[in-house]
C-alpha positions in Angstrom: 0.0 0.0 0.0 1.3 3.5 -0.8 1.8 6.0 1.9 -1.2 8.4 2.3 -0.8 12.2 2.2 -2.4 13.9 5.1 -4.1 17.3 4.8 -2.9 20.1 7.1 -4.0 23.6 7.8 -1.9 26.5 9.1 -3.7 29.3 10.9 -1.7 32.4 11.7 -3.4 34.2 14.6 -2.2 37.8 14.7 -3.8 41.2 14.6 -0.8 42.6 12.9 -0.6 40.0 10.2 -4.4 40.2 9.7 -4.1 43.9 8.9 -0.9 43.4 6.8 -0.6 39.7 5.6 2.8 40.5 4.0 4.3 40.9 7.5 3.6 37.2 8.4 6.8 35.1 8.7 5.5 32.2 10.8 3.1 30.8 8.2 5.6 30.5 5.4 8.1 29.1 7.9 5.7 26.3 9.0 4.8 25.6 5.4 8.5 25.0 4.6 8.7 22.6 7.5 5.8 20.5 6.1 7.4 20.6 2.6 10.8 19.6 3.9 12.9 16.7 2.4 11.8 14.1 4.9 8.1 15.2 5.2 6.9 16.5 1.8 5.5 13.2 0.7 3.4 12.9 3.9 1.7 16.3 4.1 -0.3 18.6 1.8 -0.9 22.1 3.3 -4.4 22.7 1.9 -5.4 25.7 4.0 -3.4 28.8 4.9 -5.3 31.6 6.8 -4.5 34.7 8.8 -7.1 35.6 11.4 -7.2 38.2 14.2 -6.7 37.6 17.9 -10.4 37.2 18.5 -11.9 34.2 20.2 -14.9 34.0 17.9 -12.9 34.3 14.7 -10.5 31.5 15.9 -13.3 29.2 16.9 -15.2 29.8 13.7 -12.2 28.8 11.5 -11.3 25.8 13.6 -14.9 24.5 13.6 -15.0 24.9 9.8 -11.8 22.9 9.4 -12.9 20.2 11.8 -16.7 19.9 11.3 -17.2 20.8 7.7 -17.2 18.5 4.6 -13.6 19.6 3.8 -12.2 18.6 7.2 -8.4 18.3 7.5 -6.3 15.8 9.4 -4.2 18.5 11.2 -4.6 22.1 12.3 -1.5 24.0 13.4 -2.1 27.4 14.9 0.7 29.9 15.4 0.3 32.9 17.7 -1.8 34.0 20.6 -0.3 31.6 23.2 1.4 34.1 25.4 0.3 36.2 28.4 -0.8 39.5 26.8 -4.5 40.5 27.0 -5.0 39.8 23.3 -3.5 36.2 23.5 -6.6 34.1 23.4 -5.8 31.1 21.3 -5.7 28.5 24.2 -9.0 29.9 25.5 -10.6 29.7 22.0 -9.3 26.2 21.2 -9.6 24.4 24.5 -13.5 24.3 24.6 -13.5 22.8 21.1 -11.2 19.9 21.9 -13.0 16.6 22.6 -9.9 14.5 23.4 -6.9 16.4 25.0 -3.4 15.3 24.0 -1.2 16.2 27.0 1.7 14.1 25.7 2.1 16.4 22.7 2.0 19.4 24.9 4.7 17.8 27.1 6.8 17.0 24.1 6.6 20.6 22.8 7.6 22.1 26.1 10.4 19.5 26.8 12.0 20.2 23.4 11.7 23.9 23.8 13.2 23.9 27.3 16.4 22.4 25.7 16.6 25.7 23.8 15.5 28.4 26.4 13.8 28.5 29.8 11.4 31.1 28.2 9.7 28.1 26.6 7.6 28.0 29.8 6.1 31.3 28.8 4.1 29.7 26.1 0.7 28.1 26.7 0.3 25.3 24.2 -2.8 23.2 23.7 -3.2 20.0 21.8 -6.0 17.5 21.2 -8.5 15.9 18.9 -11.9 17.2 17.6 -13.8 14.7 15.5 -11.1 13.4 13.2 -8.8 16.3 13.3 -5.7 16.8 15.5 -5.2 20.4 16.7 -1.9 21.8 18.0 -1.3 25.5 19.0 2.2 26.9 18.7 3.8 30.2 19.6 3.8 33.2 17.2 7.6 33.5 17.0 8.7 32.0 13.6 11.7 30.4 15.3 9.7 29.1 18.2 6.9 27.8 16.0 9.3 25.9 13.8 11.2 24.3 16.7 7.9 23.3 18.3 6.5 21.7 15.2 9.8 19.9 14.4 9.7 18.4 17.9 6.4 16.5 17.2 6.1 16.4 13.5 7.3 12.8 13.0 4.7 11.6 15.5 1.8 13.5 14.0 1.0 11.2 11.0 0.4 8.4 13.5 -1.8 10.6 15.6 -3.8 11.8 12.6 -4.3 8.3 11.2 -5.6 7.2 14.6 -7.9 10.2 14.8 -9.2 9.5 11.3 -10.3 6.0 12.2 -7.7 3.7 10.8 -8.0 0.3 12.3 -5.9 0.4 15.5 -4.8 -3.3 15.3 -3.3 -3.0 11.8 -1.9 0.4 12.6 0.1 -1.1 15.6 1.1 -4.4 14.0 4.8 -4.9 14.4 4.9 -3.0 17.7 6.7 0.1 18.8 9.9 -0.7 16.9 8.0 -0.7 13.5 6.3 2.5 14.4 9.6 4.2 15.3 11.2 3.0 12.0 8.3 4.3 10.0 8.3 7.6 11.8 12.1 7.9 11.4 12.7 8.2 15.1 14.4 6.1 17.8 18.1 4.9 18.0 20.2 5.4 14.9 20.4 1.7 14.1 16.6 1.6 13.9 16.1 4.6 11.8 14.7 4.0 8.4 15.7 6.6 5.8 12.8 7.5 3.5 13.6 8.2 -0.1 10.0 9.5 -0.9 9.0 7.0 -3.4 6.6 4.1 -3.1 8.1 1.3 -0.8 4.7 -0.3 -0.4 4.8 -0.1 3.4 2.6 3.0 4.0 -1.0 3.3 5.4 -4.0 3.1 3.2 -6.4 6.0 3.0 -9.0 5.6 5.8 -12.4 4.2 4.7 -15.4 3.0 6.6 -15.8 -0.7 7.3 -18.9 -0.4 9.4 -22.6 -0.1 8.7 -24.7 3.0 9.7 -26.1 1.0 12.7 -22.6 0.4 14.0 -21.9 4.2 13.9 -25.1 5.3 15.8 -24.7 6.4 19.4 -28.3 5.9 20.5 -29.5 2.7 22.2 -30.7 -0.1 20.0 -34.2 -0.7 21.3 -34.1 -4.3 20.0 -31.5 -5.2 22.6 -33.7 -4.5 25.6 -33.0 -2.3 28.6 -30.2 -4.4 30.0 -28.0 -3.4 27.0 -28.7 0.4 27.2 -25.9 2.8 27.8 -25.0 3.4 31.4 -23.5 6.8 30.6 -24.2 9.1 27.7 -22.2 8.3 24.6 -22.7 11.9 23.2 -19.9 14.3 23.5 -20.5 17.1 26.1 -20.6 20.4 24.2 -20.4 24.0 25.5 -23.5 26.2 25.0 -21.5 28.2 22.4 -20.6 25.0 20.5 -24.2 23.8 20.6 -25.6 27.1 19.4 -23.1 27.2 16.6 -24.3 23.8 15.4 -27.9 24.9 15.7 -27.4 28.0 13.5 -25.3 26.0 11.0 -27.9 23.3 10.6 -31.0 25.4 10.7 -32.5 26.2 7.2 -31.5 29.4 5.6 -34.3 32.0 5.1 -36.6 31.6 2.1 -38.6 34.4 0.5 -42.4 34.5 0.1 -44.9 37.1 -0.9 -47.3 38.2 1.9 -50.3 40.4 2.1 -50.0 43.6 4.1 -52.0 43.3 7.3 -51.7 42.2 10.9 -50.6 38.7 9.8 -47.3 40.4 8.8 -46.4 41.2 12.4 -43.1 39.5 13.3 -42.0 39.0 9.7 -38.7 40.3 8.3 -38.6 42.2 5.0 -36.6 40.4 2.2 -36.5 43.4 -0.1 -36.3 47.2 0.2 -39.7 48.8 0.0 -40.2 51.9 -2.1 -43.2 54.2 -2.1 -45.5 53.7 -5.1 -47.1 57.1 -4.6 -46.4 60.4 -2.7 -47.7 61.1 0.8 -49.7 63.3 0.8 -50.8 62.8 -2.7 -52.3 66.3 -2.8 -51.7 69.7 -1.2 -53.6 69.6 2.1 -54.4 72.0 4.9 -52.8 71.4 8.3 -55.4 73.5 10.2 -59.1 74.4 10.2 -59.5 77.8 8.5 -59.8 79.5 5.2 -57.8 78.9 2.0 -56.6 82.0 0.2 -54.1 83.2 -2.4 -51.1 85.2 -1.1 -49.3 87.3 -3.7 -45.5 86.7 -4.0 -44.6 90.3 -3.5 -47.1 91.6 -1.0 -49.0 91.1 2.2 -51.7 88.5 2.5 -55.3 89.5 2.0 -56.9 91.2 5.1 -60.3 92.5 5.9 -63.8 91.2 4.8 -63.7 88.5 2.1 -66.4 86.5 0.3 -66.5 82.7 1.0 -66.6 81.1 -2.4 -66.6 77.4 -1.5 -66.1 74.7 1.2 -63.3 72.0 1.2 -63.7 69.1 3.5 -61.3 66.1 4.1 -63.3 63.8 1.8 -62.8 62.5 -1.8 -64.3 64.5 -4.7 -63.5 67.3 -7.1 -62.5 70.6 -5.5 -63.6 73.8 -7.4 -60.9 76.4 -8.2 -60.6 79.5 -5.9 -61.7 82.7 -7.7 -59.4 85.7 -7.4 -60.0 87.8 -4.3 -62.1 85.2 -2.5 -61.5 82.6 0.2 -62.7 79.0 0.8 -63.6 77.4 4.1 -61.3 74.4 4.7 -60.9 71.6 7.3 -57.7 69.9 8.5 -56.5 67.4 5.9 -58.7 68.7 3.1 -57.2 69.4 -0.3 -56.5 73.1 -1.2 -58.6 74.5 -4.0 -56.6 75.1 -7.2 -55.4 78.7 -7.0 -54.9 78.8 -3.2 -51.4 79.1 -1.7 -52.0 79.3 2.0 -54.5 78.8 4.9 -55.3 81.3 7.6 -56.3 79.7 10.9 -60.0 80.1 12.0 -58.7 81.7 15.2 -57.5 84.7 13.1 -61.0 85.4 11.6 -64.5 86.3 12.5 -67.9 85.6 10.8 -69.4 88.8 9.3 -72.5 87.6 7.4 -74.5 84.5 6.4 -76.2 83.5 3.2 -79.9 84.5 2.7 -81.1 81.0 3.8 -78.9 81.2 6.9 -77.2 77.9 6.3 -73.7 79.0 5.1 -71.1 81.6 5.7 -71.1 84.5 3.2 -68.5 86.8 4.4 -65.6 86.4 6.9 -63.2 89.1 8.2 -59.4 88.3 8.4 -57.5 90.1 11.1 -53.9 89.5 9.9 -52.0 90.3 6.7 -48.9 88.3 7.7 -49.8 84.9 6.2 -46.9 83.6 4.1 -47.1 81.6 0.9 -47.4 77.9 1.8 -48.3 78.6 5.4 -50.4 75.8 7.1 -50.1 73.6 3.9 -48.7 70.1 3.5 -47.1 69.9 0.1 -47.3 66.9 -2.2 -44.7 64.3 -1.1 -43.6 66.3 2.0 -44.1 63.3 4.2 -42.9 60.6 1.7 -41.8 61.4 -1.8 -42.9 59.1 -4.6 -40.2 56.4 -5.1 -38.5 56.9 -1.8 -37.2 53.8 0.2 -39.4 53.7 3.3 -38.3 50.3 4.7 -35.1 48.3 4.3 -34.4 44.6 3.7 -33.9 43.0 7.1 -36.3 45.3 9.0 -38.9 43.6 11.2 -42.6 44.4 11.2 -43.3 45.1 14.8 -46.4 45.3 17.0 -45.8 49.0 17.5 -47.6 49.6 14.2 -45.2 52.0 12.5 -44.1 49.7 9.8 -47.6 48.7 8.9 -48.7 52.3 8.8 -45.9 53.2 6.4 -46.8 50.3 4.0 -50.5 51.1 4.1 -49.9 54.9 3.5 -48.1 54.3 0.3 -50.5 51.8 -1.1 -48.5 48.6 -0.7 -50.8 45.6 -0.6 -48.1 42.9 -0.8 -44.4 42.6 0.2 -41.6 40.1 0.1 -40.7 38.7 3.5 -38.7 35.7 4.8 -41.0 32.8 5.6 -41.5 32.0 9.3 -41.3 28.3 10.2 -44.3 26.6 11.7 -43.6 24.9 15.1 -45.1 21.8 16.6 -44.9 21.0 20.3 -45.1 17.4 21.5 -45.0 16.1 25.1 -43.8 12.5 25.7 -44.2 10.1 28.5 -46.7 7.6 29.9 -46.9 9.7 33.1 -48.0 12.9 31.3 -51.7 13.8 31.3 -53.4 17.0 29.9 -53.2 19.9 32.3 -57.0 20.4 32.1 -58.0 16.8 32.7 -60.7 16.6 35.3 -60.3 14.8 38.5 -57.4 14.2 40.9 -54.0 12.8 39.7 -53.3 9.1 40.2 -49.9 8.1 41.7 -47.3 8.5 39.1 -49.2 11.0 36.9 -48.0 14.5 36.1 -50.0 17.3 34.5 -48.5 18.6 31.3 -47.2 22.1 32.0 -44.5 22.0 29.3 -46.7 22.0 26.3 -48.8 25.1 27.2 -45.8 27.1 28.4 -43.7 26.3 25.3 -46.6 26.9 22.9 -47.2 30.3 24.6 -43.6 31.3 24.3 -43.4 30.3 20.6 -46.6 32.1 19.8 -45.4 35.1 21.7 -42.4 35.3 19.5 -44.7 35.6 16.5 -44.5 32.0 15.1 -47.4 29.8 14.2 -47.6 26.9 16.7 -49.3 23.5 16.4 -50.4 21.4 19.4 -49.0 17.9 18.7 -50.5 16.4 21.9 -48.9 13.7 24.1 -47.1 10.7 22.8 -46.8 7.6 25.1 -43.6 5.8 25.8 -43.9 3.2 23.0 -41.5 3.3 20.0 -44.1 2.8 17.4 -46.4 5.5 18.9 -43.6 8.0 19.1 -42.4 7.3 15.6 -46.0 7.7 14.2 -46.4 11.0 16.1 -43.1 12.4 14.7 -43.9 11.2 11.1 -47.3 12.9 11.2 -45.8 16.1 12.7 -43.2 16.3 9.9 -46.0 16.7 7.3 -47.6 19.6 9.1 -44.7 21.6 10.7 -41.1 22.7 9.9 -39.7 22.4 13.5 -40.7 19.9 16.1 -40.1 20.6 19.8 -40.5 17.6 22.1 -40.1 17.5 25.9 -39.1 14.4 27.8 -37.5 11.1 26.8 -33.9 12.3 26.2 -32.2 11.1 29.4 -30.7 7.7 30.3 -33.8 5.7 31.2 -35.0 2.6 29.4 -38.1 4.5 28.2 -36.2 7.5 26.9 -36.9 6.8 23.3 -36.3 10.1 21.4 -32.7 9.6 20.4 -33.1 6.0 19.1 -36.4 6.9 17.3 -34.8 9.8 15.6 -31.6 8.0 14.6 -32.8 4.4 13.9 -36.4 4.8 12.9 -36.5 8.1 11.1 -32.9 8.0 9.7 -32.1 11.3 11.3 -28.8 12.8 12.5 -28.3 13.8 16.1 -25.9 16.8 16.0 -25.6 17.0 19.8 -27.1 15.1 22.7 -25.5 16.7 25.8 -24.7 20.3 26.7 -22.6 21.5 29.6 -25.3 23.7 31.1 -27.6 23.8 34.1 -30.5 23.3 33.6 -30.8 21.5 30.3 -27.9 19.1 30.1 -29.7 16.4 28.0 -30.9 18.9 25.4 -30.8 17.3 22.0 -30.8 18.7 18.4 -31.3 16.7 15.3 -32.2 16.9 11.6 -34.3 14.4 9.8 -34.4 13.9 6.0 -37.9 14.7 4.7 -39.8 14.0 1.4 -42.5 16.5 0.9 -45.9 15.8 -0.7 -44.5 17.0 -4.0 -41.6 14.5 -3.8 -39.0 17.1 -2.9 -36.2 15.6 -0.8 -34.0 18.8 -0.5 -35.4 19.8 2.9 -35.0 18.4 6.3 -37.1 18.8 9.4 -35.6 20.2 12.6 -36.2 18.4 15.9 -35.4 19.8 19.3 -35.8 17.2 22.0 -35.7 19.2 25.3 -35.5 17.8 28.8 -38.9 17.0 30.5 -38.2 19.1 33.6 -40.1 22.3 33.1 -37.3 24.8 33.9 -34.9 22.9 31.7 -37.4 22.9 28.8 -38.1 26.6 29.0 -34.4 27.6 29.3 -33.3 25.4 26.4 -36.3 26.7 24.3 -35.0 30.2 24.7 -31.3 29.3 24.2 -31.6 27.0 21.2 -35.0 26.9 19.6 -35.6 30.7 19.5 -32.2 31.3 17.7 -33.0 28.6 15.2 -36.5 30.0 14.4 -35.1 33.6 14.1 -32.2 32.4 11.9 -34.6 30.8 9.4 -36.8 33.9 9.5 -34.0 36.4 8.7 -33.9 37.9 12.2 -30.4 39.3 13.0 -29.1 38.7 15.6 -31.1 35.6 16.2 -30.2 35.1 20.0 -31.8 36.7 23.0 -30.4 40.2 23.8 -27.6 40.3 26.3 -27.0 43.0 28.9 -24.6 43.6 31.7 -26.3 43.6 35.1 -25.2 44.2 38.7 -26.1 41.4 41.2 -28.3 42.4 44.2 -27.4 39.2 46.1 -24.7 36.6 46.5 -24.8 33.6 44.1 -22.7 30.5 44.1 -22.1 29.3 40.5 -22.0 25.6 39.5 -18.3 24.5 39.5 -18.6 22.6 36.2 -21.4 23.8 34.0 -22.7 27.1 32.7 -25.8 28.0 34.7 -28.8 30.0 33.7 -30.6 31.2 36.8 -34.1 32.6 36.3 -34.0 36.2 37.4 -35.5 39.7 37.4 -33.7 42.6 35.8 -34.7 46.1 36.8 -33.6 49.7 36.2 -32.3 51.4 39.4 -32.6 55.0 40.3 -29.1 55.5 39.0 -30.1 54.3 35.6 -28.1 51.0 35.9 -29.5 47.5 35.5 -29.7 45.4 38.6 -30.6 41.7 38.9 -31.8 39.2 41.5 -32.7 35.5 41.3 -36.4 34.9 41.4 -38.1 33.3 44.4 -38.5 29.6 44.3 -36.1 26.7 44.0 -33.8 26.9 40.9 -33.6 23.2 40.2 -34.6 22.0 36.7 -38.0 20.6 37.8 -39.0 23.8 39.6 -41.7 25.8 37.7 -42.0 28.5 40.4 -38.6 29.9 39.5 -40.1 31.4 36.3 -42.7 33.4 38.2 -42.0 37.1 37.3 -38.8 36.2 35.6 -37.8 38.5 32.7 -34.2 37.2 32.3 -31.8 34.3 32.4 -28.7 35.2 34.5 -25.7 33.6 32.8 -23.2 32.3 35.3 -19.9 30.9 34.1 -18.7 27.7 35.9 -16.4 28.4 38.9 -15.9 27.8 42.6 -15.8 31.4 43.7 -19.0 32.9 45.1 -20.3 35.9 43.2 -20.8 38.7 45.8 -23.5 41.3 45.8 -22.4 44.1 43.4 -20.7 41.7 41.0 -21.3 42.3 37.3 -22.6 39.4 35.1 -24.4 39.0 31.8 -28.2 38.5 31.6 -30.3 37.3 28.6 -33.5 39.3 28.4 -36.7 37.3 28.1 -39.0 40.3 28.3 -39.2 44.0 29.2 -37.0 45.3 31.9 -38.8 46.2 35.2 -38.9 49.9 35.9 -39.6 51.6 39.2 -39.7 48.5 41.4 -37.4 47.4 44.2 -35.9 44.1 43.3 -35.6 42.9 46.9 -39.4 43.4 47.3 -40.4 41.1 44.5 
């Protein structure tokens, strides 16, 4: 078998090089190492990128190279491993690593220490994500090169293992053979490569297992005794999980929609231009009398004859004869020939018509009326053809956007289609919340479905009640298949933990042929939250779309928290809402809080504006555990607590995710 070439990516992390790529020396230096005489046949550097010292930018590029279709065997980063405030590479990469590789880190540091004690000032990180080996190196061209050379001959073996090559065949012949192939060990054992085919390399990795063998969920055919005793799903951070949700959620699609209240919550997919001017005619802004003001003289004053009346109603308006006036109401069109309007307060009635029904003569007390005074000109509010709303703007409940569209005669606009959401509760113990009679032992009233449906509807999305599915595989599968034909996104609660009747994951994977993108998140509450996509064939035979399934924990607080953190961003993303996540604000704690030592925690809280204009927060009353519904009473925020062992004191500043309006004029400690 010929020796396989492995794909490598070099990421240069430097603000300076990002602004001026020609200043980068580390990237070219590492590329030359990979192309060296004893390594060129083993490596192909397929990606070279320069990115700034920003955690999000680093993570985005690493995830793309690890999780995308064009994944690489090895990622080498250079830069950002020191102690300065902008050095963030270890902090960005560490949360992405699923299998740490401390041996590689030790090898790097041990080799560097042979050169300088300052090697200890670097903070290298190494490990595996999916099938990709990741190693972070210092930004110095010399240091990066020395570090890479220290481990380079071992990396092909690590990459092949990570890619899934059969371990037994890979290690056949023992350590001696591995050392010889790597070109390391004692001199007498070193094999000198001449970079042509010796027939002793590794074959390109290929799958030798069926899909069933690759699935992580329990095989329900094996019975409860064979179920997993601990979750086989990798534990992701909230940030990682959210990244996957946004990546896998459908992109916005454009539809035509009628202008009306049904448009509330929609995002415009195209700029809107006025099809006509507003106002469409010259109109009076006051009640009074229309008159003609000469350009070079004072306005008419004294007793004038009333020639006509103009009301704010459709119809032809007669021209104004010279030297006369016309009674006019607010919003009515000016008669042709009129230039201005004098307010009724500046006039007095002098005489009536012979039948006593109309004004005949009116006295005007001022001659200071200017041309155009008290008149709205054509297009003074909105000129014909002007852009009144931009693509990406949302139609809100405040009414301003709808008023604009209606005022310019728009009956239809292009918007991004909003997904339809179905909510399904699962479990033999669950009964409808409004079922009459007392509960039997083991029964639980369904509070998840009403609360989740209320939240989704409150966000402006159509929601469908999918009812309750019992803990039987065939019942659950039938419920999901039926739901996929009527909704775009399915939200289930319950059935995602480790019990023998937790059927969601195996049903999605094994019965529906779906893909579970994550099944555990390092958060509290909501650890078992699951996100999946299922291939779907529409009634027209279209197979290009997938259905989204969020399987949320059954505990009420967990369900509501994960709904806001994962489901809402997915719906907003597919609807064109930017940004899709809940708004984040900095708040000052009004009490002590002890964070969870291992997981990000989302406490239900109340955010209020203090008299000093700053935002303050306190945890709601009620127990904060995942099953506690009372903790959401009065809550308008999720207080985001990073894991740690240090108690957060009163006055500490944290981030809060706003669920609703901020409380104004109330003392938090009284709530």
